[in-house]
C-alpha positions as CSV (number, residue, x, y, z in Angstrom):
1,X,0.0,0.0,0.0
2,X,1.2,3.5,-0.8
3,X,1.9,5.9,2.0
4,X,1.7,9.5,1.1
5,X,1.2,12.8,3.0
6,X,-2.0,14.4,2.2
7,X,-4.3,17.2,3.5
8,X,-7.8,16.7,4.7
9,X,-10.1,18.7,2.4
10,X,-12.1,20.7,5.0
11,X,-11.8,24.4,4.8
12,X,-10.8,27.1,7.2
13,X,-12.5,30.4,6.5
14,X,-9.3,32.2,5.7
15,X,-8.1,29.4,3.3
16,X,-10.7,27.3,1.5
17,X,-13.1,23.8,1.8
18,X,-14.6,19.5,0.5
19,X,-16.2,16.3,-2.4
20,X,-16.3,12.5,-5.3
21,X,-17.7,8.8,-8.7
22,X,-17.4,5.7,-11.1
23,X,-18.9,4.3,-14.4
24,X,-19.3,1.4,-16.7
25,X,-19.8,2.1,-20.4
26,X,-23.2,3.7,-20.4
27,X,-25.7,5.1,-17.9
28,X,-26.2,8.1,-15.6
29,X,-22.8,9.6,-16.3
30,X,-23.5,9.7,-20.0
31,X,-26.2,12.2,-19.3
32,X,-23.8,14.5,-17.4
33,X,-22.8,17.3,-19.8
34,X,-19.5,19.1,-19.6
35,X,-19.9,22.4,-17.8
36,X,-20.3,25.4,-20.2
37,X,-17.5,27.1,-18.4
38,X,-14.1,25.4,-17.8
39,X,-13.6,27.6,-14.8
40,X,-16.6,26.6,-12.6
41,X,-14.6,27.2,-9.5
42,X,-11.7,29.6,-8.9
43,X,-9.8,27.9,-6.1
44,X,-8.1,29.9,-3.5
45,X,-4.3,29.9,-3.6
46,X,-2.9,27.1,-1.4
47,X,0.4,26.9,0.4
48,X,2.7,24.1,-0.9
49,X,3.4,23.2,2.7
50,X,-0.3,22.6,3.2
51,X,-1.0,20.5,0.1
52,X,2.3,18.6,-0.5
53,X,3.0,16.3,-3.4
54,X,2.4,12.6,-2.5
55,X,5.5,10.5,-2.0
56,X,5.9,8.2,-5.1
57,X,6.1,4.5,-4.2
58,X,6.5,1.3,-6.3
59,X,3.4,-0.5,-7.3
60,X,1.8,-3.1,-5.0
61,X,-1.5,-4.8,-4.4
62,X,-4.2,-2.8,-6.0
63,X,-1.6,-0.3,-7.2
64,X,-0.6,-0.7,-10.9
65,X,2.4,1.0,-12.3
66,X,1.7,4.5,-13.5
67,X,2.1,3.4,-17.1
68,X,-0.6,0.8,-16.7
69,X,-3.3,3.1,-15.3
70,X,-6.0,3.9,-17.8
71,X,-6.4,7.7,-17.8
72,X,-8.8,9.0,-20.4
73,X,-8.0,12.7,-20.3
74,X,-11.3,13.6,-21.8
75,X,-13.0,12.3,-18.7
76,X,-11.3,14.8,-16.3
77,X,-12.9,18.1,-15.8
78,X,-16.1,20.0,-14.6
79,X,-19.6,18.8,-15.3
80,X,-22.9,20.5,-15.2
81,X,-24.7,20.1,-11.8
82,X,-28.2,18.6,-12.3
83,X,-31.0,18.3,-9.8
84,X,-30.2,14.6,-9.7
85,X,-26.6,15.2,-8.8
86,X,-27.6,17.6,-5.9
87,X,-30.1,15.2,-4.4
88,X,-29.2,14.3,-0.9
89,X,-26.1,16.6,-0.9
90,X,-25.7,19.1,1.9
91,X,-23.3,22.0,2.5
92,X,-21.7,22.1,6.0
93,X,-20.4,25.2,7.9
94,X,-19.1,25.3,11.4
95,X,-17.4,27.4,14.0
96,X,-14.3,26.5,16.0
97,X,-13.0,28.8,18.7
98,X,-10.6,30.3,16.2
99,X,-12.3,30.3,12.8
100,X,-15.0,29.0,10.5
101,X,-14.9,25.7,8.6
102,X,-16.8,24.4,5.6
103,X,-17.4,21.0,4.0
104,X,-19.9,18.7,2.4
105,X,-22.2,15.9,3.6
106,X,-24.7,13.3,2.4
107,X,-28.3,12.8,3.7
108,X,-28.8,9.1,4.7
109,X,-32.3,9.2,6.1
110,X,-35.4,11.4,5.5
111,X,-35.4,12.5,9.2
112,X,-31.9,14.0,8.9
113,X,-29.0,11.6,9.6
114,X,-26.0,13.0,7.6
115,X,-22.7,11.4,6.8
116,X,-19.5,13.5,6.5
117,X,-15.8,13.3,7.3
118,X,-15.0,13.8,11.0
119,X,-12.3,16.3,10.1
120,X,-15.0,18.6,8.6
121,X,-16.7,19.0,12.1
122,X,-13.8,18.2,14.4
123,X,-13.2,20.8,17.1
124,X,-16.3,22.8,16.1
125,X,-18.6,24.3,18.7
126,X,-21.5,24.7,16.3
127,X,-22.6,23.1,13.0
128,X,-25.0,24.4,10.4
129,X,-26.2,22.3,7.4
130,X,-27.8,23.7,4.2
131,X,-29.7,21.3,2.0
132,X,-28.2,21.9,-1.5
133,X,-31.4,21.3,-3.5
134,X,-33.7,23.6,-1.4
135,X,-31.5,26.0,0.5
136,X,-33.1,25.1,3.8
137,X,-30.9,25.4,6.8
138,X,-30.7,23.2,9.9
139,X,-28.6,23.2,13.0
140,X,-26.8,19.8,13.5
141,X,-25.2,17.8,16.3
142,X,-22.5,15.3,16.1
143,X,-23.9,11.9,17.1
144,X,-20.7,9.8,16.8
145,X,-17.5,9.3,14.8
146,X,-14.5,7.1,14.1
147,X,-11.4,9.3,13.7
148,X,-9.3,6.4,12.4
149,X,-11.6,6.2,9.4
150,X,-12.5,9.9,9.3
151,X,-16.2,9.2,9.4
152,X,-18.8,11.2,11.3
153,X,-22.6,11.0,11.7
154,X,-24.6,14.1,12.2
155,X,-28.3,14.6,13.1
156,X,-30.2,17.6,11.8
157,X,-32.6,19.4,14.0
158,X,-36.3,19.4,12.9
159,X,-35.7,17.6,9.7
160,X,-38.3,15.5,7.8
161,X,-39.0,14.2,4.3
162,X,-35.5,14.9,3.1
163,X,-34.2,13.5,-0.1
164,X,-31.4,11.0,0.4
165,X,-28.4,9.8,-1.5
166,X,-28.4,6.1,-2.6
167,X,-25.3,4.2,-1.6
168,X,-23.8,1.3,-3.5
169,X,-21.1,-1.0,-1.9
170,X,-20.4,-2.9,-5.2
171,X,-16.7,-3.4,-6.0
172,X,-15.1,-0.6,-8.1
173,X,-12.3,-0.9,-10.6
174,X,-9.2,1.1,-11.7
175,X,-10.2,3.2,-14.7
176,X,-13.8,3.7,-13.6
177,X,-15.0,7.2,-14.1
178,X,-16.0,9.1,-10.9
179,X,-17.8,12.4,-10.2
180,X,-16.8,14.4,-7.2
181,X,-19.6,16.8,-6.0
182,X,-19.2,19.3,-3.2
183,X,-18.9,22.7,-1.6
184,X,-15.6,23.6,-3.1
185,X,-13.8,26.4,-1.3
186,X,-16.9,26.9,0.9
187,X,-18.6,28.6,-2.0
188,X,-22.1,27.8,-0.8
189,X,-23.3,25.8,-3.8
190,X,-22.5,22.5,-5.4
191,X,-20.0,22.0,-8.2
192,X,-18.9,18.7,-9.7
193,X,-15.9,17.3,-11.6
194,X,-15.2,14.1,-13.4
195,X,-12.1,11.9,-13.1
196,X,-11.0,8.3,-13.0
197,X,-10.1,5.8,-10.3
198,X,-6.3,5.5,-10.3
199,X,-5.8,2.9,-7.5
200,X,-7.4,1.1,-4.6
201,X,-6.4,0.3,-1.1
202,X,-4.4,3.4,-0.6
203,X,-2.8,4.4,2.7
204,X,-2.1,8.0,3.5
205,X,-1.0,10.2,6.4
206,X,-3.1,13.3,6.7
207,X,-3.1,16.5,8.8
208,X,-6.2,18.4,9.7
209,X,-6.8,22.1,9.1
210,X,-7.0,22.8,12.8
211,X,-3.5,23.0,14.2
212,X,-4.6,21.4,17.5
213,X,-6.1,18.3,15.9
214,X,-3.7,15.3,15.7
215,X,-2.6,13.9,12.4
216,X,-4.3,10.7,11.3
217,X,-3.3,7.7,9.2
218,X,-6.2,6.5,6.9
219,X,-6.2,3.1,5.1
220,X,-8.1,1.4,2.3
221,X,-8.8,4.5,0.3
222,X,-9.8,5.0,-3.3
223,X,-7.4,7.2,-5.2
224,X,-8.8,9.3,-8.1
225,X,-7.8,12.3,-10.3
226,X,-11.2,14.0,-10.1
227,X,-10.3,17.6,-9.4
228,X,-11.2,18.7,-5.9
229,X,-10.6,21.6,-3.4
230,X,-10.8,22.2,0.3
231,X,-14.5,22.1,1.2
232,X,-15.3,19.1,-0.9
233,X,-14.6,16.8,2.0
234,X,-17.5,14.6,3.1
235,X,-19.2,14.8,-0.3
236,X,-20.4,12.0,-2.5
237,X,-18.5,9.9,-5.1
238,X,-21.2,8.6,-7.6
239,X,-21.2,5.6,-9.8
240,X,-23.0,5.0,-13.2
241,X,-26.4,4.6,-11.4
242,X,-26.1,7.9,-9.5
243,X,-25.2,5.8,-6.4
244,X,-22.5,6.8,-3.9
245,X,-19.4,4.5,-3.9
246,X,-17.2,6.7,-1.8
247,X,-16.8,9.8,0.3
248,X,-14.2,12.4,-0.7
249,X,-11.7,12.9,2.1
250,X,-8.2,14.2,1.2
251,X,-6.0,15.4,-1.6
252,X,-2.5,16.4,-2.6
253,X,-1.2,18.9,-5.2
254,X,1.8,21.0,-6.0
255,X,0.2,24.0,-4.3
256,X,0.4,26.2,-7.4
257,X,-2.1,29.0,-7.2
258,X,-5.3,28.1,-9.1
259,X,-4.3,24.5,-9.5
260,X,-6.7,21.7,-8.4
261,X,-5.6,18.7,-6.4
262,X,-3.9,16.1,-8.5
263,X,-4.4,13.1,-6.2
264,X,-7.8,12.8,-4.4
265,X,-8.6,10.1,-1.9
266,X,-12.1,8.8,-0.9
267,X,-13.3,6.5,1.9
268,X,-15.2,3.5,0.4
269,X,-18.8,3.9,1.2
270,X,-19.2,0.4,2.6
271,X,-16.6,1.3,5.3
272,X,-18.4,4.6,6.1
273,X,-21.8,2.9,6.4
274,X,-20.3,0.3,8.7
275,X,-19.3,3.1,11.1
276,X,-22.8,4.7,10.7
277,X,-24.5,1.4,11.6
278,X,-22.4,0.9,14.7
279,X,-23.2,4.4,15.9
280,X,-26.9,4.0,15.3
281,X,-26.8,0.7,17.2
282,X,-25.0,2.4,20.1
283,X,-22.0,0.1,19.5
284,X,-18.8,1.8,20.7
285,X,-16.6,-1.2,19.9
286,X,-13.2,-0.7,18.3
287,X,-12.5,3.0,17.5
288,X,-16.1,4.2,17.3
289,X,-17.0,6.9,19.8
290,X,-20.6,8.0,20.5
291,X,-21.5,11.3,22.3
292,X,-19.1,13.9,23.6
293,X,-15.4,13.1,23.8
294,X,-13.3,13.5,26.9
295,X,-11.5,16.8,27.6
296,X,-8.3,17.3,29.6
297,X,-7.7,21.0,29.1
298,X,-4.2,20.7,27.6
299,X,-2.7,21.9,24.3
300,X,0.3,19.7,23.3
301,X,3.0,20.4,20.7
302,X,2.7,19.0,17.2
303,X,3.8,15.5,16.4
304,X,7.4,16.3,15.4
305,X,9.0,14.3,18.2
306,X,8.3,11.0,20.1
307,X,6.9,12.8,23.1
308,X,3.7,14.5,24.2
309,X,4.9,17.9,25.4
310,X,2.4,20.2,27.0
311,X,2.5,23.7,25.7
312,X,-0.5,25.1,27.6
313,X,-2.9,24.2,30.4
314,X,-6.3,25.9,30.6
315,X,-7.3,27.2,34.0
316,X,-10.1,25.3,35.8
317,X,-9.8,22.2,33.7
318,X,-9.1,18.5,34.7
319,X,-5.4,18.9,33.7
320,X,-4.9,22.0,35.9
321,X,-6.6,20.4,38.9
322,X,-4.3,17.3,38.4
323,X,-1.3,19.6,38.6
324,X,0.0,19.6,35.0
325,X,1.8,22.6,33.7
326,X,3.4,23.9,30.4
327,X,6.6,22.1,29.7
328,X,5.5,18.8,31.2
329,X,5.6,15.6,29.1
330,X,2.7,13.2,29.3
331,X,3.8,9.6,29.5
332,X,0.6,7.6,30.0
333,X,-3.2,8.0,30.5
334,X,-5.4,5.3,32.0
335,X,-2.5,2.9,32.0
336,X,-1.8,3.3,28.3
337,X,1.5,4.7,27.2
338,X,1.3,7.7,24.8
339,X,4.2,8.9,22.6
340,X,2.4,11.3,20.2
341,X,-0.5,13.7,20.2
342,X,-2.4,11.2,18.0
343,X,-2.0,8.4,20.6
344,X,-3.1,10.7,23.4
345,X,-6.2,11.6,21.4
346,X,-6.9,7.9,20.7
347,X,-6.7,6.9,24.4
348,X,-8.8,9.9,25.4
349,X,-11.5,8.7,23.0
350,X,-11.7,5.4,24.9
351,X,-12.5,7.1,28.2
352,X,-16.0,8.1,29.1
353,X,-16.3,11.7,30.3
354,X,-16.5,12.0,34.1
355,X,-14.6,8.7,34.6
356,X,-11.6,9.0,36.8
357,X,-8.3,7.5,35.5
358,X,-4.6,7.9,36.2
359,X,-2.3,10.2,34.3
360,X,1.5,10.0,34.5
361,X,3.9,12.7,33.3
362,X,7.4,14.1,33.8
363,X,7.8,17.8,34.8
364,X,10.0,20.2,33.0
365,X,12.7,19.5,35.6
366,X,12.5,15.8,34.9
367,X,10.6,14.6,37.9
368,X,8.0,11.8,37.3
369,X,4.5,12.4,38.7
370,X,1.1,10.6,38.7
371,X,-2.3,11.8,39.7
372,X,-6.0,10.9,39.3
373,X,-7.7,12.9,36.5
374,X,-11.4,13.0,35.5
375,X,-11.8,14.1,31.9
376,X,-14.9,16.2,31.4
377,X,-17.2,16.3,28.4
378,X,-15.5,18.4,25.7
379,X,-17.2,21.6,24.7
380,X,-15.9,20.9,21.2
381,X,-16.9,18.1,18.7
């Protein structure tokens, strides 16, 4: 499996936003017309450090050599957005303590359960969802998520009789045509682009838009060359029958101003729906988390070393009451050793809020300490 460094395609208000499809030889995609304008979206400039090139690797299972990949160039580009394509698609906006975010989602049930990427709504304090086909707006709450698969389930307030997407978990093949639809650059309406499936079973390392969110490794992804921008995350990837085969999640590009992402990755819909079904059953097995996550009240340094170093402790939080301070290094939580910010986040997700556990750390002077700590319900998603 290829390991690349990508960026999650949610959007911060000062940057941009999120997106995805497949086909046989005839059907729904044949009725999609090229957009009358080749410049449907003017992407915001992106920093090359934010959207790096993927790291090339040799071929492996599900990854043919570059020369063997069928890439019909005439299939890559914008398409006209029909009512059929917008059905069940929603535009997501949210607020974190620092900025606004934007992404895309898919309506799964008439009463308002919505599928999206977790990174679209992670660390938000409020979420608003707009139905793309009607413009109607709803507040939403996060019901549950699996950060390791970048899947989240939302529930819209006062929703009924909504149109839904149709999902299809049939196998896909390299060379199939895909259509990525979404809220590119947080524009507030749906645009769509065609591309091809380049490879299957991809593995990528991704970093979120929020600097305080830990990086995440995603596996089993579909790779396409369907153009996409920040804000397309969480959007549908359709097949020849207007059915969703994947959820657009991450992309990589050279970062040249005005250039779309060159490699775009999607979570297979069957994996996303498996998470949704667990959440709706109340099953928190594995890495699925339902309800609010635990909150310690610390900010830790980025994952650039094999240590969890505290850079700030918020007053009046579980961490401050336990005695942690800036400069300390967290060693373990609830008996589980943590070496990175991601590992700390993963362990915290396994602890129910208001449950007392033990935390161990070393102080800036090198003294090892332990204390009981009771994570509270996080005010952020």
